[in-house]
C-alpha positions in Angstrom: 13.0 18.0 -8.2 9.2 17.9 -8.7 6.9 20.9 -8.1 5.6 19.7 -4.8 9.1 19.3 -3.4 10.2 22.7 -4.8 7.2 24.3 -3.1 8.2 22.7 0.3 11.7 24.0 0.0 10.5 27.4 -1.1 8.1 27.7 1.8 10.8 26.7 4.3 13.1 29.4 2.9 10.3 32.1 3.0 9.4 31.1 6.5 13.0 31.5 7.7 13.2 34.9 6.0 9.9 36.0 7.5 11.0 35.1 11.0 14.4 36.6 10.6 12.7 39.9 9.4 10.5 39.8 12.6 13.5 39.4 14.9 15.5 42.1 13.3 12.8 44.5 12.1 10.6 44.9 15.3 11.5 47.3 18.1 11.6 46.1 21.7 8.6 48.3 22.6 6.0 50.4 20.8 6.8 54.1 21.1 5.5 55.5 17.9 3.0 55.0 15.0 6.0 53.8 12.9 6.6 51.0 15.4 2.9 50.0 15.2 3.1 49.9 11.4 6.1 47.6 11.6 4.2 45.3 14.0 1.2 45.1 11.7 3.5 44.2 8.7 5.3 41.4 10.7 2.0 40.1 12.2 0.7 39.9 8.6 3.7 37.9 7.6 3.4 35.5 10.6 -0.4 34.9 10.7 -1.7 35.7 7.2 1.1 35.4 4.5 2.7 32.2 5.8 -0.5 30.3 6.6 -1.9 31.1 3.2 1.3 29.9 1.5 1.3 26.8 3.7 -2.3 26.0 2.7 -1.6 26.2 -1.1 2.0 25.1 -1.2 2.1 22.3 1.4 -1.5 21.1 2.1 -3.0 21.5 -1.4 0.0 20.9 -3.6 1.4 18.1 -1.3 -2.1 16.6 -0.6 -1.5 16.9 3.2 -4.2 16.8 5.9 -5.8 20.2 6.6 -5.2 20.0 10.4 -1.5 20.5 9.8 -2.3 24.2 9.2 -2.2 24.4 13.0 1.5 23.7 12.9 2.3 26.9 11.2 0.0 28.9 13.4 1.6 27.4 16.5 5.1 28.1 15.1 4.2 31.7 14.3 2.7 32.1 17.8 6.0 31.0 19.3 8.0 33.3 17.1 5.6 36.2 18.0 6.2 35.5 21.7 10.0 35.7 21.2 10.1 38.6 18.7 7.2 40.9 19.3 7.5 44.0 21.5 7.1 43.3 25.2 3.6 44.7 25.6 2.3 42.5 22.7 4.4 39.5 23.3 2.9 39.0 26.7 -0.4 38.0 25.1 1.4 35.0 23.5 2.7 33.8 26.9 0.2 30.9 26.8 2.2 29.4 23.9 5.2 29.0 26.3 3.1 27.2 28.8 1.3 25.0 26.3 4.5 23.7 24.9 5.2 21.5 27.9 2.0 19.3 27.7 2.3 19.4 23.9 6.0 18.2 24.0 5.1 15.5 26.6 2.3 14.2 24.4 4.5 14.2 21.3 7.3 12.5 23.1 4.9 9.7 24.3 3.7 9.3 20.7 7.2 9.2 19.3 8.4 6.7 21.9 5.5 4.4 21.2 6.1 4.7 17.4 9.9 4.1 17.9 9.2 1.0 20.1 6.7 -0.5 17.6 9.0 0.2 14.7 12.2 -1.1 16.3 10.2 -4.2 17.3 9.2 -4.6 13.7 12.8 -4.2 12.5 14.0 -6.7 15.0 11.3 -9.2 13.9 12.5 -8.6 10.3 16.2 -9.1 11.1 16.2 -12.6 9.5 14.6 -11.4 6.2 16.9 -11.0 3.2 17.2 -7.9 1.2 16.8 -4.1 1.7 15.2 -3.5 5.1 13.3 -0.5 3.7 11.4 -2.8 1.3 10.2 -4.9 4.2 9.2 -1.7 6.1 7.1 -0.5 3.1 5.3 -3.9 3.0 4.7 -3.9 6.8 3.5 -0.3 7.1 1.8 0.2 3.7 -1.6 0.6 5.4 -0.3 2.8 8.2 -0.5 6.6 8.5 2.2 8.7 6.8 3.9 9.7 10.1 4.4 6.1 11.3 5.7 5.0 7.9 8.0 8.0 7.5 9.6 7.4 11.0 9.9 3.7 10.2 11.8 4.4 7.0 14.2 6.8 8.8 15.0 4.1 11.3 15.3 1.5 8.5 17.7 3.7 6.6 20.4 3.0 9.2 20.5 -0.8 8.8 20.0 -0.3 5.1 23.2 1.8 5.0 25.2 -0.9 6.7 23.5 -3.5 4.5 24.7 -1.9 1.3 28.0 -0.4 2.5 29.5 -3.8 3.6 29.6 -6.3 0.7 29.4 -9.3 3.0 26.0 -8.1 4.3 24.6 -7.8 0.8 26.3 -10.9 -0.6 23.0 -12.7 -1.0 21.2 -9.7 -2.5 19.2 -10.3 -5.7 21.5 -9.9 -8.7 20.5 -7.7 -11.6 21.7 -7.1 -15.2 20.2 -3.7 -15.2 21.3 -0.3 -13.8 20.2 3.3 -13.8 22.9 5.8 -15.0 23.4 7.6 -11.7 26.3 10.1 -11.0 26.5 8.6 -7.5 27.4 5.3 -9.0 30.7 6.5 -10.4 33.9 5.6 -8.5 35.3 9.2 -8.7 32.1 10.6 -7.3 32.3 8.2 -4.3 35.9 9.1 -3.8 35.1 12.9 -3.9 32.2 12.5 -1.4 34.4 10.3 0.8 37.2 12.9 0.9 34.7 15.6 1.4 33.2 13.8 4.4 36.6 13.1 6.0 37.8 16.7 5.4 34.7 18.1 7.0 35.2 15.9 10.1 38.8 17.0 10.4 37.9 20.6 9.8 35.2 20.6 12.5 37.6 19.0 15.0 40.3 21.6 14.3 37.8 24.5 14.6 36.3 23.3 17.8 39.1 21.6 19.6 40.5 24.8 21.1 37.0 25.6 22.5 36.0 22.1 23.7 37.8 18.9 23.0 34.8 16.8 23.9 32.4 18.7 21.6 35.0 18.6 18.8 35.3 14.8 19.1 31.5 14.2 19.2 30.7 16.4 16.2 33.6 15.2 14.1 32.7 11.6 14.9 29.1 12.2 13.8 30.3 13.7 10.5 32.9 10.9 10.0 30.2 8.3 10.5 28.8 9.6 7.2 31.4 7.4 5.5 29.0 4.5 5.9 26.2 6.3 4.1 28.5 7.6 1.4 29.8 4.1 0.7 26.3 2.7 0.7 25.1 5.5 -1.6 27.9 4.5 -4.1 27.3 0.7 -3.9 23.5 0.9 -4.2 23.8 3.3 -7.2 26.3 1.1 -8.9 25.0 -2.4 -8.2 21.4 -2.2 -7.0 19.8 0.8 -8.6 17.1 -1.4 -10.2 16.3 -5.1 -9.7 13.4 -7.5 -9.6 12.7 -9.3 -6.3 9.9 -11.8 -6.4 6.8 -9.9 -7.4 8.3 -6.4 -7.0 10.4 -4.0 -9.1 12.6 -2.1 -6.8 14.1 1.2 -7.9 16.8 3.0 -5.9 17.5 6.6 -6.8 20.8 6.2 -4.8 20.1 6.1 -1.0 18.1 9.3 -1.3 14.9 7.6 -2.3 13.3 4.5 -3.7 10.2 2.7 -5.0 9.0 -0.8 -4.5 6.5 -1.5 -7.2 4.2 -4.5 -7.5 4.7 -6.0 -11.0 0.9 -6.3 -11.2 0.6 -2.5 -10.9 2.7 -1.9 -14.0 0.2 -1.2 -16.7 2.6 -0.6 -19.6 6.3 -0.5 -20.3 7.5 1.6 -23.2 11.0 1.8 -24.8 11.9 5.0 -26.7 13.4 8.5 -26.3 11.9 11.2 -24.1 13.4 14.6 -23.4 14.0 15.1 -19.7 14.0 18.8 -20.1 11.7 20.2 -22.8 12.3 23.5 -24.5 8.6 23.9 -25.3 5.7 24.6 -23.0 4.2 21.4 -21.5 1.1 20.6 -19.5 1.4 20.6 -15.8 1.1 16.9 -15.7 4.0 16.4 -18.1 6.2 18.8 -16.1 5.4 16.8 -12.9 6.8 13.5 -14.3 9.8 12.1 -12.5 12.9 10.8 -14.2 15.9 8.9 -12.8 19.2 8.8 -14.5 21.8 11.0 -16.2 21.5 12.4 -19.7 19.2 14.6 -21.7 16.8 11.8 -22.7 15.1 8.9 -20.9 14.9 5.5 -22.7 12.3 3.7 -20.6 8.9 4.7 -19.4 6.7 2.9 -16.8 3.0 3.6 -16.5 1.1 2.3 -13.5 -2.5 1.1 -13.1 -2.6 2.8 -9.7 -0.5 5.5 -8.1 2.9 4.4 -6.7 4.7 6.1 -3.8 8.2 7.4 -4.3 9.9 7.7 -0.9 12.3 10.7 -1.3 14.6 12.2 1.3 15.0 8.9 3.2 11.2 8.5 3.2 10.4 12.0 4.5 9.1 13.4 1.1 6.7 10.8 -0.3 5.3 11.5 -3.7 2.5 9.8 -5.7 3.5 8.8 -9.2 1.3 7.6 -12.1 4.3 7.1 -14.4 8.1 7.2 -14.3 10.9 7.7 -16.8 14.3 6.0 -16.5 17.7 6.1 -18.1 18.8 2.4 -17.9 21.6 0.4 -19.6 19.4 -2.2 -21.3 15.9 -0.8 -21.7 14.6 -3.4 -24.2 15.7 -6.4 -22.2 14.2 -5.0 -19.0 11.0 -4.1 -20.8 10.7 -7.7 -22.1 11.3 -9.2 -18.7 8.8 -7.0 -17.0 6.2 -7.7 -19.7 6.7 -11.4 -19.3 6.4 -11.3 -15.5 3.3 -9.1 -15.9 1.7 -11.7 -18.2 2.5 -14.5 -15.9 1.0 -12.7 -13.0 -2.2 -12.0 -15.0 -2.4 -15.7 -15.9 -1.9 -16.8 -12.3 -4.6 -14.4 -11.1 -7.0 -15.7 -13.8 -6.3 -19.3 -12.7 -6.8 -18.5 -9.0 -10.1 -16.7 -9.8 -11.3 -19.7 -11.9 -10.5 -22.1 -9.1 -12.2 -20.0 -6.5 -15.3 -19.8 -8.8 
């Protein structure tokens, strides 16, 4: 997990802790100086500590847009309305009224995005290959929100595409694979049994309270069998492959990259420690590596930053280089170098013809 992702997870944990403290630490009304001191401390957590962390850990580290700072202030305002003493909470009543027009606007935006994305997926239904790759091509020039939502929706057909061998029968074949734990049969079996056990457990726990709720929740959990199977098959058979002018890398179903061959500046074969025992520069520590083992055997360096879509596209990260643990590093490096040279020659010829 890279530093920017760790900071997001850490911020989420601290935000939850801060709001839990507010709900359990504050009195229902201010009756003493001690109560006022508690209010000042919690208000500092809500409106000073968390926004500062959000600015440095999310906006700066994650290269997000500054206006998103309003999100944490709005959330803290809502928490203040619900947790502050009655005489202070009343000043945040406007938050409760503002939520209705805000929710309405957000719903309209979401419905529009979903309509345009579903329309795009429907138009791409005849295309072969991973639906997520087509989505990245279609929305590469769109804003992050639209692209992230598109990838979430595309993950559903992608799961079925990889889970059912008949659907992916015409998928591009590959002689290469990344050494991923999720590509082991025993790991797939363990996850499958865990998913089914969780579904049965939820049904047993809730059936005495509500049969309908028990059936709905257990069915949703059992539906995870499709994703678990897709996760196994994509890790085992399609973790890395070349499709036309792209190198596609799947870090299981969790995340992927679709890299233009022309953007690969250099391919190196060697041995690189994934976890160094010595102090490294921040840039070195930020490098991403896919595959099991203590050492990577292939390194890709890009002429321009590439986007890794982690967490089903919800955690995009910019990469300038990438390390891999692959089965045949030299063979893959030779093929990529050959394709890169062919692309340069084709580009040179096209430029000469245009001139």
